[in-house]
N, C-alpha and C positions, 0 to 999 in steps of 0.2 A: 022685689026680685023675681024676675022670670027666668023659672027653666025652661029648657028647649033644646030639642033634641039639633043635630047638627051632624048633617051628611058630607064629610070629607073625602078627597079621592087624594093620595099617595102615591110615589112610586119607591120601593127598598130592593133591595139584593140579599134575597134568603139565601144562605151559604149551607147547601145539604151536606148530607153526607158524603155523598159521590167525591161532590167538592173540596171536601176537608180532605179526603182521602187523596185527591188526585193533587193536593198543594203539598201534602208532608211528602207524597213518592218525589214528586219535582226536587224538594227541597232537603231532601234525605241524602248521606252519604251512601257509599256501596253498603261500607259495613253496617250501617245503621237500615238500611231497606234488606237484605239481606234478615237481619235479624228481624222486623216486620213481616217479613214475608213469609218465612219460616213461621212465626206465630198463627199466621192468616192461615197457614197449611193444616195445622193441627186445628184449627178451627172450622176447617172446611175441607170435607173430605175430596168434592173434584177438585181441587188445587193440589198440584202434587211440583216440590221444587227439592230438587240437587246443585250443592253450591258445590260438593267439594273438590272438583278441578278448580273452580274460582279462586279457592280459597288456598291452594298450594300455589297458587301465582301471586304474593303478595309484592308489592315494593315496600322499600326503607323510604321516609322523607328525609330527602336531603341527600339521596343516593341516587345514581344513575343508571342505577341496575337494578331487576325485579329479583328477591329471595326466589331463587330457583326451587328449596323446598324449607317448609315448615313443617319442623320438629317439636311442638309446644314442650315434650318432657327433656329431650335435649337439650333446649333453653333455658328449661326452668333449673335443672341443673348444674349448668355451665354459666346461671348468671351472676352478677358480682349479690353481695347480700347487701341488703339495704339498709339507710340509719336506724331500723329498729332492731334488726338482725344482729348488726354491730353492736350494738348497746347493749342489747341484752345478753350476747355471750362479754361481752365484759362485766356484768352486773351478775353472771350465772356462777365468775371466777370469783367474786370476793365471799370471805368467810367472815363469819360471825356476826352475819346482817340480821338484826331481830327477822321475825314474820312480818309482824305489821312494818316495818319500813321496805323490807322489799317489795314488796303487795304493791306499796306505794311507787316504789320509784318504776318498777311495772307498770304501772298503770299512767303516770307521767310521761315514762319513754312509747307509751302507747299513741299519747294523747301530743306528741310533738309535731310540728309543721317542715314541711322540703325543706324548709331555711335550719333546723334544729333548735327552734325557739317553740316557748309553752306559750298558748295564748290562753290556756284556761288560768282562772283564779285556785290560788291556792286554798280557797275556801270552798271553794264547787270540790276541790277531789278532795279535801276531807268529807265533805257531806257526802259523795258518790260513795266512796269505801268505810263509810261511818267509822272513823276515827278522829284522835286529836290532831289540831293544825300543827300541834310539836313534831308529830311524826311524821308530817307529813314536809316539814323544812327539812328535817334531816332526812328523808325522801329526795330531796329535790340537790342538797347539799353533795348528797351521793353519787347521782347524777350528773351535776355538774362539776367531778372530778374524774370521769371519763372521757375518753379520746371519741370523734375530737376535741381540741379544748376552743369550751363556749359553745358548748352545744347545752340546752335545756336553758339559758337563759330568756328573759321576758320581754327581755328590750335591747338595743344595741350597746348603749350604753354597760348595761351590765356584761353581755356578750363580750366583748371589748376587754373590759375589768378583768374576767376571769382568766383572761388570755393573759393580760398586763401581770395579775399575780403571780402566773408560773417564773414569767421570764424576766422579769422587771422587780416583783414586788412590791407592797403597799406604799411603802415611801417614798419612792423615786417619782422624779417631776411625770413623769408621760402618765404613769397612773394618778395624780392630785390631780392634772390634767384633765383625764378623761373623766374624773369620779364626779368634777365641778365647774367645769367650764368647755363641755365639750357644745352646747349653741353659741357661746362666742365665738370658738375657732371654728365653727362653718360661715360665722359670720366674718371671720377673718379680723376681729378684734384684739385681735396680738397685745397693745399698749395694753390693755386692761387687764387682758389675763397676766403678762409680766408683772403690773405694778401689785394686783393680789395677790400671785405667789411668790413676791420676792425672787424675781428671775431676771435674765435682760432679755429683748424680744430673740436674740440669736439662741439660746437658751429651746425660748418657747415655739419658735421656727425648728428646732435640731426635734425638741420631743414631739413636734406633730408628724416629721417624718419618717420617725419609727411606726406610728399607726398604721403604717402603708403596710408593713408587714404581717400584716394583723387579717385575719380571716371574719370579716362581717355577720358573713351567712356559711359557717360550719356544718352545717346539714347539705349543701347545694353538692358538694362534690361526689355525693349516691345517685345524684339525680342526671350529671352530666351523659353520663354514656347511656343510658336508657332507652332505646330504640322506641319509634312511635313507629307502628306498621300500619301500614294502608293498601288499601286497595286501588288503585289511579283509575280515577274512570273513564279518562282519554287519552289516549297514545300517539304522539307527537313526534314522525320519524323523518329525516329527512332523505331527500331522495333527488338525482341529479335534477330531475325537472321540477321539485319546488318541495311540498310537505305532505306526507300520507297523516290523516288522521283516522282514527279508529278512537269509537265509545263500546267500554267496555261492556258487552251486553247482559244487561240482568234476566232481559225477559227469555235470554234461549234456555236459560236453566230453571223458568217456569213453565209450564205446561197444567191444560187440562185432562183431567182423567178418562179415559174413552168411556170404560165402563158403567162408569155411574152416568155421563154423557148420554148415551144408549138405552141407559134405565130410565131416564127421565122420558124419553122418546118415547119410549113401549109401554110406560102405564098409564094405566085409566085415566080419565079427566076429569074426576070429580077424587084419584087416588090423593092422599094424604103425603105420601111417600112422592107421589110427583112434583107437588106442588112447594116439600121442603128442595127437594133436587133444583130445580126450577130455578126458585133463590137464591142458592149456594152456586147453578151455574150462572145465573146474570151477575153476581158477584166477583167468582173468576173472570170473565170475561171482561167484564170494567177494569180491573185490579193489571188486566194484561195490556189493556190499552191505556191504562195510564201510564205502563212500563214502556209499551213502543213510543207515547209521544214528549215522554222524559229522555229520552234518546235522542230522537228529534232534534228535539229543542239541544241537548248538550253540543249535537254536532254542528248547528248551527253557531253558536255561542263559541266552541271551540273555531273554529273556522275564521269567526271574522275576527276573533284574538289571534291567532297565526298572522290572519291577513296586514294585522295592527303594527305587531311584534314581530315579526317577519328579519328583523335586524338582532334582535335579541336571538332566537333560535340560530341562527347562526355562526352569530360573534360570541357569545355570552352576557353577563350580566351588566355590563357598562352601558348596554342599549336600549334598556326601557324605553319607550315610546310615552305620551302621558295619553293615558285613556279610561275613560268614563263608561258607568255601566247604559246612561242615556246615548253615548255614540252607538254602542253596540247594539241597544236596543232598536234603536232608529235606523240602523243598517240590518238587520234578521225582522225588522217588521215587527216585534213586539212589544209588551209593554216595560218599563224598565223593571217595576215589580217582581215579571219573568224571569226577566236574565238574572237579577239579584239572588230569585230561589234558585237560580239553576246553578248558581256560582258557591251558592253556600257551601261549606266543605267539602266541596272536592277538589282531587288532585288530578293532576296531567303531567304523565313521565314523559320527558322531553330530551331530547340530542344535549341538555345540558343540566339534567337530573330531574329529579321530583319534584316537581312543586303546587303549593296551595291555587286553586286557579284563579282565588282573589289578588293574589301576588302582583298580577299581569295588569293591572287595574290602578295605574301610577298616575297619582295627580301630578299637578304640571304647573308650567305658566308660560307664555307667548314671550318669545325671544323680541326683540326690536326688529330681526331681520332671521331670516331664515323661519323653519318650523318650532312649535311648541317643545320645549325642554323639560323632564321631568323632574319631579323635587328628589330623585336618587341624584340624579346629574348634578341640581344646586346644592344639593348637602353636599358634595366631594368638591365643587369648588370651595363651599363655605371650610370645609376642612383643609382646602389647600392653601388658603387667605392667612387661614390663622397658623400652620405650618410657619410659614413663611415671614411673620409679624415680627417690628422689633418687640423681645420679649420685655423690653425693659417699657413699653409703649404701648401696649395689645390693643388689638382694633376693638372698636368697639360695637355694635350693632349697625348705630348709623352708620359706621363708616365703611362697614362692611357691605351695605345696603347701597350704598355709594360707588362701592370696587364694584359689585356686579354688576350693576348700572353702566360703568363702562365698559364690561363685557359683553353688554347690549342684555343682560337678564334684568328685567323693571319690578321688584319686589319690594311690599312694603319693613319698615326697620321690623316691625313686629310679626312678621313674619319668618323674618329671619334667625331672632331669638326663639320662634316655635321651635326650627328647625334645629338652630344650634342645641338646645335644650333635648329637641329628640336625639342625639348623637352623646349627649353626657359632657357638653364641656360647655366648663365655666364659664360664668362675666365675666367679662376683660376685669375689672376690679379684684377678683378675684384671680384670674391668670398673672397679674402684674406682681402679685403680695409672694404668689409661688417661686415669681423669678428671680 
């Protein structure tokens, strides 16, 4: 076996620290970018940042107006209680609870998810607190007695059973249905359930209907009204002659400290302070350059989006046209990955409200006649066909695909099934069972 040295030449792209920072700045939202720049300003005396004005001009996602004033103290005082606060208030009103049970109940409440479910194993709760599993069981029972009914459940079945125990009792048909036959019910095996529970099919259907009055996610009501505050990156306003597009400038709130810049120029060539300030000045100038480039890219992307979705901005939600990242990249002469990063986490304030920028990139198909249509348009067509179908003989996915083809929309049965599932519509076999 001969050992020898071989010289080879290869090419590879090395991602430098400056390139990584540039990519991060491009893909960051305004809120993330403000946090990043403040951190950089803390570490770099040459860099100064003041975002006070911008932070007072936030928008609320889904709203058509910017929030005129943001007062975090007033908001905290007026905010609705969280699920945890709601449950702790009730727990603190209970009397006669042993200290161990009370602490375990508090721990369980603190570990509930947004839906009010407990994903933490009881053994882990006992281990974390150093108490017996029996005490944890008692604590969980106490939590499950609190409002809203169903809270503290570990799965859907337990959540429904807690509610049924209160409203119908453990001996009721609907309780026994959920207790032992929830999977059969989901699969519409009515005859099998009726046989095992010794009831007729109509009684089973009637019991199943009662389940619609239950709440499968009892904690979700405490999340519904929680606003999502954002700073729109782009503002689009309609004018008589077209649309005015403005990119909210982060760079205007960032500047280089003139005093330190002057010091770097006056210090002696070999002075360590001069070298330090030169490095910090170079870092600050690069950051500003990245911010300018980000704003330029965002503007180009926004202009391409407005041009493609002009009808939406004029008339509203039902008019989104199919649009891909690749199409926008080709129109503005940039790489698709650059467009993808510039869209990520960005929001646009439009005449129709505040939307995430990626909302305007709608998938779609080409019609046999006329322009391409968006996936949303096809979903509305499917929904309308199902609304008008014969309830006794619901349309299958294949029949829906054929009806769409007759309307000039050629899509596969699999795509119909996908869109139907995304809209939460049951397949024809289950729609027939409910009729």
